[in-house]
PDB file with one MODEL, atoms N, CA, C and O in Angstrom:
MODEL        1
ATOM      1  N   MET A   1       4.627  13.090  -5.666  1.00  0.00           N
ATOM      2  CA  MET A   1       3.963  11.915  -6.145  1.00  0.00           C
ATOM      3  C   MET A   1       4.562  10.681  -5.473  1.00  0.00           C
ATOM      4  O   MET A   1       5.780  10.545  -5.367  1.00  0.00           O
ATOM      5  N   LEU A   2       3.697   9.802  -5.029  1.00  0.00           N
ATOM      6  CA  LEU A   2       4.105   8.529  -4.441  1.00  0.00           C
ATOM      7  C   LEU A   2       3.476   7.391  -5.223  1.00  0.00           C
ATOM      8  O   LEU A   2       2.380   7.528  -5.767  1.00  0.00           O
ATOM      9  N   LEU A   3       4.167   6.282  -5.275  1.00  0.00           N
ATOM     10  CA  LEU A   3       3.585   5.051  -5.796  1.00  0.00           C
ATOM     11  C   LEU A   3       3.263   4.185  -4.596  1.00  0.00           C
ATOM     12  O   LEU A   3       4.106   3.996  -3.719  1.00  0.00           O
ATOM     13  N   LEU A   4       2.052   3.658  -4.549  1.00  0.00           N
ATOM     14  CA  LEU A   4       1.616   2.862  -3.403  1.00  0.00           C
ATOM     15  C   LEU A   4       1.161   1.480  -3.843  1.00  0.00           C
ATOM     16  O   LEU A   4       0.404   1.340  -4.803  1.00  0.00           O
ATOM     17  N   HIS A   5       1.631   0.461  -3.133  1.00  0.00           N
ATOM     18  CA  HIS A   5       1.238  -0.928  -3.383  1.00  0.00           C
ATOM     19  C   HIS A   5       0.232  -1.308  -2.306  1.00  0.00           C
ATOM     20  O   HIS A   5       0.548  -1.207  -1.121  1.00  0.00           O
ATOM     21  N   PRO A   6      -0.975  -1.743  -2.679  1.00  0.00           N
ATOM     22  CA  PRO A   6      -2.002  -2.035  -1.689  1.00  0.00           C
ATOM     23  C   PRO A   6      -1.800  -3.333  -0.924  1.00  0.00           C
ATOM     24  O   PRO A   6      -2.517  -3.593   0.043  1.00  0.00           O
ATOM     25  N   GLY A   7      -0.838  -4.153  -1.335  1.00  0.00           N
ATOM     26  CA  GLY A   7      -0.660  -5.459  -0.722  1.00  0.00           C
ATOM     27  C   GLY A   7      -1.469  -6.511  -1.473  1.00  0.00           C
ATOM     28  O   GLY A   7      -2.148  -6.200  -2.451  1.00  0.00           O
ATOM     29  N   PHE A   8      -1.392  -7.748  -1.014  1.00  0.00           N
ATOM     30  CA  PHE A   8      -2.127  -8.868  -1.624  1.00  0.00           C
ATOM     31  C   PHE A   8      -3.482  -8.931  -0.926  1.00  0.00           C
ATOM     32  O   PHE A   8      -3.630  -9.560   0.122  1.00  0.00           O
ATOM     33  N   VAL A   9      -4.461  -8.271  -1.523  1.00  0.00           N
ATOM     34  CA  VAL A   9      -5.754  -8.017  -0.890  1.00  0.00           C
ATOM     35  C   VAL A   9      -6.773  -9.084  -1.292  1.00  0.00           C
ATOM     36  O   VAL A   9      -6.837  -9.493  -2.451  1.00  0.00           O
ATOM     37  N   ARG A  10      -7.573  -9.529  -0.308  1.00  0.00           N
ATOM     38  CA  ARG A  10      -8.638 -10.508  -0.565  1.00  0.00           C
ATOM     39  C   ARG A  10      -9.775  -9.836  -1.333  1.00  0.00           C
ATOM     40  O   ARG A  10     -10.607  -9.140  -0.749  1.00  0.00           O
ATOM     41  N   THR A  11      -9.800 -10.048  -2.628  1.00  0.00           N
ATOM     42  CA  THR A  11     -10.847  -9.519  -3.501  1.00  0.00           C
ATOM     43  C   THR A  11     -11.201 -10.582  -4.527  1.00  0.00           C
ATOM     44  O   THR A  11     -10.573 -11.640  -4.574  1.00  0.00           O
ATOM     45  N   GLU A  12     -12.207 -10.303  -5.350  1.00  0.00           N
ATOM     46  CA  GLU A  12     -12.531 -11.214  -6.447  1.00  0.00           C
ATOM     47  C   GLU A  12     -11.341 -11.379  -7.379  1.00  0.00           C
ATOM     48  O   GLU A  12     -11.097 -12.465  -7.903  1.00  0.00           O
ATOM     49  N   MET A  13     -10.599 -10.288  -7.582  1.00  0.00           N
ATOM     50  CA  MET A  13      -9.457 -10.318  -8.496  1.00  0.00           C
ATOM     51  C   MET A  13      -8.406 -11.339  -8.060  1.00  0.00           C
ATOM     52  O   MET A  13      -7.743 -11.936  -8.908  1.00  0.00           O
ATOM     53  N   THR A  14      -8.243 -11.547  -6.754  1.00  0.00           N
ATOM     54  CA  THR A  14      -7.259 -12.504  -6.246  1.00  0.00           C
ATOM     55  C   THR A  14      -7.905 -13.834  -5.880  1.00  0.00           C
ATOM     56  O   THR A  14      -7.273 -14.684  -5.253  1.00  0.00           O
ATOM     57  N   GLY A  15      -9.167 -14.015  -6.271  1.00  0.00           N
ATOM     58  CA  GLY A  15      -9.875 -15.241  -5.905  1.00  0.00           C
ATOM     59  C   GLY A  15     -10.072 -15.355  -4.404  1.00  0.00           C
ATOM     60  O   GLY A  15     -10.191 -16.456  -3.868  1.00  0.00           O
ATOM     61  N   HIS A  16     -10.106 -14.212  -3.724  1.00  0.00           N
ATOM     62  CA  HIS A  16     -10.252 -14.129  -2.260  1.00  0.00           C
ATOM     63  C   HIS A  16      -9.127 -14.859  -1.534  1.00  0.00           C
ATOM     64  O   HIS A  16      -9.305 -15.343  -0.416  1.00  0.00           O
ATOM     65  N   GLN A  17      -7.960 -14.932  -2.190  1.00  0.00           N
ATOM     66  CA  GLN A  17      -6.799 -15.613  -1.609  1.00  0.00           C
ATOM     67  C   GLN A  17      -5.782 -14.642  -1.025  1.00  0.00           C
ATOM     68  O   GLN A  17      -4.699 -15.065  -0.619  1.00  0.00           O
ATOM     69  N   GLY A  18      -6.100 -13.358  -0.973  1.00  0.00           N
ATOM     70  CA  GLY A  18      -5.160 -12.369  -0.468  1.00  0.00           C
ATOM     71  C   GLY A  18      -4.816 -12.562   0.998  1.00  0.00           C
ATOM     72  O   GLY A  18      -5.449 -13.350   1.700  1.00  0.00           O
ATOM     73  N   LEU A  19      -3.818 -11.842   1.443  1.00  0.00           N
ATOM     74  CA  LEU A  19      -3.347 -11.947   2.826  1.00  0.00           C
ATOM     75  C   LEU A  19      -4.022 -10.957   3.766  1.00  0.00           C
ATOM     76  O   LEU A  19      -4.043 -11.169   4.978  1.00  0.00           O
ATOM     77  N   ILE A  20      -4.581  -9.861   3.209  1.00  0.00           N
ATOM     78  CA  ILE A  20      -5.236  -8.844   4.030  1.00  0.00           C
ATOM     79  C   ILE A  20      -6.574  -8.478   3.415  1.00  0.00           C
ATOM     80  O   ILE A  20      -6.794  -8.688   2.222  1.00  0.00           O
ATOM     81  N   ASP A  21      -7.475  -7.927   4.231  1.00  0.00           N
ATOM     82  CA  ASP A  21      -8.771  -7.519   3.691  1.00  0.00           C
ATOM     83  C   ASP A  21      -8.698  -6.074   3.203  1.00  0.00           C
ATOM     84  O   ASP A  21      -7.724  -5.363   3.451  1.00  0.00           O
ATOM     85  N   VAL A  22      -9.745  -5.666   2.509  1.00  0.00           N
ATOM     86  CA  VAL A  22      -9.785  -4.351   1.875  1.00  0.00           C
ATOM     87  C   VAL A  22      -9.609  -3.225   2.894  1.00  0.00           C
ATOM     88  O   VAL A  22      -8.865  -2.277   2.641  1.00  0.00           O
ATOM     89  N   SER A  23     -10.281  -3.315   4.036  1.00  0.00           N
ATOM     90  CA  SER A  23     -10.181  -2.232   5.025  1.00  0.00           C
ATOM     91  C   SER A  23      -8.771  -2.125   5.608  1.00  0.00           C
ATOM     92  O   SER A  23      -8.306  -1.020   5.887  1.00  0.00           O
ATOM     93  N   GLU A  24      -8.091  -3.244   5.795  1.00  0.00           N
ATOM     94  CA  GLU A  24      -6.713  -3.209   6.293  1.00  0.00           C
ATOM     95  C   GLU A  24      -5.787  -2.562   5.254  1.00  0.00           C
ATOM     96  O   GLU A  24      -4.912  -1.771   5.605  1.00  0.00           O
ATOM     97  N   SER A  25      -5.982  -2.902   3.985  1.00  0.00           N
ATOM     98  CA  SER A  25      -5.188  -2.302   2.925  1.00  0.00           C
ATOM     99  C   SER A  25      -5.421  -0.798   2.862  1.00  0.00           C
ATOM    100  O   SER A  25      -4.468  -0.022   2.798  1.00  0.00           O
ATOM    101  N   ALA A  26      -6.671  -0.389   2.881  1.00  0.00           N
ATOM    102  CA  ALA A  26      -6.999   1.038   2.805  1.00  0.00           C
ATOM    103  C   ALA A  26      -6.413   1.802   3.986  1.00  0.00           C
ATOM    104  O   ALA A  26      -5.891   2.904   3.816  1.00  0.00           O
ATOM    105  N   ALA A  27      -6.496   1.226   5.179  1.00  0.00           N
ATOM    106  CA  ALA A  27      -5.935   1.878   6.365  1.00  0.00           C
ATOM    107  C   ALA A  27      -4.419   2.041   6.225  1.00  0.00           C
ATOM    108  O   ALA A  27      -3.871   3.085   6.580  1.00  0.00           O
ATOM    109  N   GLY A  28      -3.745   1.016   5.712  1.00  0.00           N
ATOM    110  CA  GLY A  28      -2.305   1.100   5.512  1.00  0.00           C
ATOM    111  C   GLY A  28      -1.932   2.153   4.480  1.00  0.00           C
ATOM    112  O   GLY A  28      -0.961   2.888   4.660  1.00  0.00           O
ATOM    113  N   LEU A  29      -2.704   2.227   3.394  1.00  0.00           N
ATOM    114  CA  LEU A  29      -2.436   3.231   2.367  1.00  0.00           C
ATOM    115  C   LEU A  29      -2.634   4.637   2.914  1.00  0.00           C
ATOM    116  O   LEU A  29      -1.827   5.527   2.646  1.00  0.00           O
ATOM    117  N   LEU A  30      -3.693   4.841   3.673  1.00  0.00           N
ATOM    118  CA  LEU A  30      -3.927   6.159   4.271  1.00  0.00           C
ATOM    119  C   LEU A  30      -2.817   6.532   5.247  1.00  0.00           C
ATOM    120  O   LEU A  30      -2.404   7.690   5.306  1.00  0.00           O
ATOM    121  N   ALA A  31      -2.338   5.561   6.007  1.00  0.00           N
ATOM    122  CA  ALA A  31      -1.236   5.817   6.938  1.00  0.00           C
ATOM    123  C   ALA A  31       0.019   6.236   6.181  1.00  0.00           C
ATOM    124  O   ALA A  31       0.732   7.138   6.619  1.00  0.00           O
ATOM    125  N   ARG A  32       0.300   5.581   5.033  1.00  0.00           N
ATOM    126  CA  ARG A  32       1.461   5.960   4.222  1.00  0.00           C
ATOM    127  C   ARG A  32       1.294   7.384   3.697  1.00  0.00           C
ATOM    128  O   ARG A  32       2.233   8.179   3.754  1.00  0.00           O
ATOM    129  N   ILE A  33       0.114   7.709   3.190  1.00  0.00           N
ATOM    130  CA  ILE A  33      -0.135   9.046   2.648  1.00  0.00           C
ATOM    131  C   ILE A  33       0.067  10.103   3.731  1.00  0.00           C
ATOM    132  O   ILE A  33       0.656  11.153   3.474  1.00  0.00           O
ATOM    133  N   ASP A  34      -0.421   9.827   4.940  1.00  0.00           N
ATOM    134  CA  ASP A  34      -0.272  10.773   6.045  1.00  0.00           C
ATOM    135  C   ASP A  34       1.178  10.922   6.503  1.00  0.00           C
ATOM    136  O   ASP A  34       1.592  12.010   6.902  1.00  0.00           O
ATOM    137  N   ALA A  35       1.953   9.833   6.447  1.00  0.00           N
ATOM    138  CA  ALA A  35       3.302   9.832   7.014  1.00  0.00           C
ATOM    139  C   ALA A  35       4.373  10.352   6.059  1.00  0.00           C
ATOM    140  O   ALA A  35       5.406  10.850   6.508  1.00  0.00           O
ATOM    141  N   LEU A  36       4.147  10.245   4.763  1.00  0.00           N
ATOM    142  CA  LEU A  36       5.193  10.579   3.803  1.00  0.00           C
ATOM    143  C   LEU A  36       5.041  12.005   3.297  1.00  0.00           C
ATOM    144  O   LEU A  36       3.931  12.525   3.185  1.00  0.00           O
ATOM    145  N   GLY A  37       6.168  12.626   2.996  1.00  0.00           N
ATOM    146  CA  GLY A  37       6.155  14.020   2.558  1.00  0.00           C
ATOM    147  C   GLY A  37       6.919  14.228   1.269  1.00  0.00           C
ATOM    148  O   GLY A  37       7.188  13.279   0.531  1.00  0.00           O
ATOM    149  N   LEU A  38       7.264  15.465   1.006  1.00  0.00           N
ATOM    150  CA  LEU A  38       7.947  15.818  -0.234  1.00  0.00           C
ATOM    151  C   LEU A  38       9.286  15.108  -0.401  1.00  0.00           C
ATOM    152  O   LEU A  38       9.718  14.861  -1.526  1.00  0.00           O
ATOM    153  N   GLU A  39       9.940  14.780   0.700  1.00  0.00           N
ATOM    154  CA  GLU A  39      11.242  14.109   0.629  1.00  0.00           C
ATOM    155  C   GLU A  39      11.136  12.742  -0.034  1.00  0.00           C
ATOM    156  O   GLU A  39      12.113  12.254  -0.602  1.00  0.00           O
ATOM    157  N   GLU A  40       9.964  12.120   0.030  1.00  0.00           N
ATOM    158  CA  GLU A  40       9.775  10.777  -0.524  1.00  0.00           C
ATOM    159  C   GLU A  40       9.179  10.810  -1.939  1.00  0.00           C
ATOM    160  O   GLU A  40       8.813   9.762  -2.472  1.00  0.00           O
ATOM    161  N   THR A  41       9.079  11.983  -2.546  1.00  0.00           N
ATOM    162  CA  THR A  41       8.523  12.092  -3.894  1.00  0.00           C
ATOM    163  C   THR A  41       9.245  11.140  -4.840  1.00  0.00           C
ATOM    164  O   THR A  41      10.474  11.074  -4.853  1.00  0.00           O
ATOM    165  N   GLY A  42       8.473  10.411  -5.627  1.00  0.00           N
ATOM    166  CA  GLY A  42       9.021   9.475  -6.601  1.00  0.00           C
ATOM    167  C   GLY A  42       9.367   8.115  -6.034  1.00  0.00           C
ATOM    168  O   GLY A  42       9.928   7.286  -6.749  1.00  0.00           O
ATOM    169  N   SER A  43       9.054   7.857  -4.778  1.00  0.00           N
ATOM    170  CA  SER A  43       9.376   6.564  -4.175  1.00  0.00           C
ATOM    171  C   SER A  43       8.155   5.638  -4.206  1.00  0.00           C
ATOM    172  O   SER A  43       7.033   6.084  -4.447  1.00  0.00           O
ATOM    173  N   PHE A  44       8.387   4.353  -3.961  1.00  0.00           N
ATOM    174  CA  PHE A  44       7.377   3.302  -4.041  1.00  0.00           C
ATOM    175  C   PHE A  44       7.251   2.665  -2.667  1.00  0.00           C
ATOM    176  O   PHE A  44       8.248   2.242  -2.083  1.00  0.00           O
ATOM    177  N   TRP A  45       6.030   2.596  -2.148  1.00  0.00           N
ATOM    178  CA  TRP A  45       5.799   2.120  -0.779  1.00  0.00           C
ATOM    179  C   TRP A  45       4.708   1.062  -0.731  1.00  0.00           C
ATOM    180  O   TRP A  45       3.703   1.161  -1.434  1.00  0.00           O
ATOM    181  N   HIS A  46       4.911   0.055   0.099  1.00  0.00           N
ATOM    182  CA  HIS A  46       3.909  -0.976   0.388  1.00  0.00           C
ATOM    183  C   HIS A  46       2.997  -0.437   1.478  1.00  0.00           C
ATOM    184  O   HIS A  46       3.419   0.387   2.290  1.00  0.00           O
ATOM    185  N   GLU A  47       1.759  -0.892   1.503  1.00  0.00           N
ATOM    186  CA  GLU A  47       0.825  -0.411   2.524  1.00  0.00           C
ATOM    187  C   GLU A  47       1.313  -0.688   3.937  1.00  0.00           C
ATOM    188  O   GLU A  47       0.895  -0.012   4.877  1.00  0.00           O
ATOM    189  N   SER A  48       2.187  -1.666   4.100  1.00  0.00           N
ATOM    190  CA  SER A  48       2.710  -2.029   5.422  1.00  0.00           C
ATOM    191  C   SER A  48       3.769  -1.040   5.921  1.00  0.00           C
ATOM    192  O   SER A  48       4.155  -1.074   7.090  1.00  0.00           O
ATOM    193  N   GLY A  49       4.234  -0.164   5.033  1.00  0.00           N
ATOM    194  CA  GLY A  49       5.259   0.809   5.413  1.00  0.00           C
ATOM    195  C   GLY A  49       6.626   0.503   4.863  1.00  0.00           C
ATOM    196  O   GLY A  49       7.557   1.284   5.060  1.00  0.00           O
ATOM    197  N   GLU A  50       6.775  -0.616   4.176  1.00  0.00           N
ATOM    198  CA  GLU A  50       8.052  -1.010   3.593  1.00  0.00           C
ATOM    199  C   GLU A  50       8.302  -0.223   2.307  1.00  0.00           C
ATOM    200  O   GLU A  50       7.423  -0.132   1.450  1.00  0.00           O
ATOM    201  N   ARG A  51       9.496   0.341   2.175  1.00  0.00           N
ATOM    202  CA  ARG A  51       9.870   1.016   0.934  1.00  0.00           C
ATOM    203  C   ARG A  51      10.256  -0.052  -0.082  1.00  0.00           C
ATOM    204  O   ARG A  51      11.048  -0.945   0.220  1.00  0.00           O
ATOM    205  N   LEU A  52       9.699   0.039  -1.281  1.00  0.00           N
ATOM    206  CA  LEU A  52       9.938  -0.944  -2.322  1.00  0.00           C
ATOM    207  C   LEU A  52      10.812  -0.362  -3.423  1.00  0.00           C
ATOM    208  O   LEU A  52      10.782   0.841  -3.683  1.00  0.00           O
ATOM    209  N   GLU A  53      11.579  -1.212  -4.057  1.00  0.00           N
ATOM    210  CA  GLU A  53      12.405  -0.818  -5.194  1.00  0.00           C
ATOM    211  C   GLU A  53      11.637  -1.120  -6.473  1.00  0.00           C
ATOM    212  O   GLU A  53      10.896  -2.100  -6.547  1.00  0.00           O
ATOM    213  N   PHE A  54      11.817  -0.286  -7.461  1.00  0.00           N
ATOM    214  CA  PHE A  54      11.181  -0.559  -8.765  1.00  0.00           C
ATOM    215  C   PHE A  54      12.141  -0.342  -9.894  1.00  0.00           C
ATOM    216  O   PHE A  54      11.778  -0.524 -11.056  1.00  0.00           O
TER     217      PHE A  54
ENDMDL
END
């Protein structure tokens, strides 16, 4: 299991003030899912590839 942060995405929820668009966020999340394995189970990752603390 991984926890993934989509980033500050330009959507209605953010008043379209986000830093990245939906397709960029989705691409980053898919890249994280493809790159991470069982060793990272229980970790928290930003769509940009940065490991986050929680």
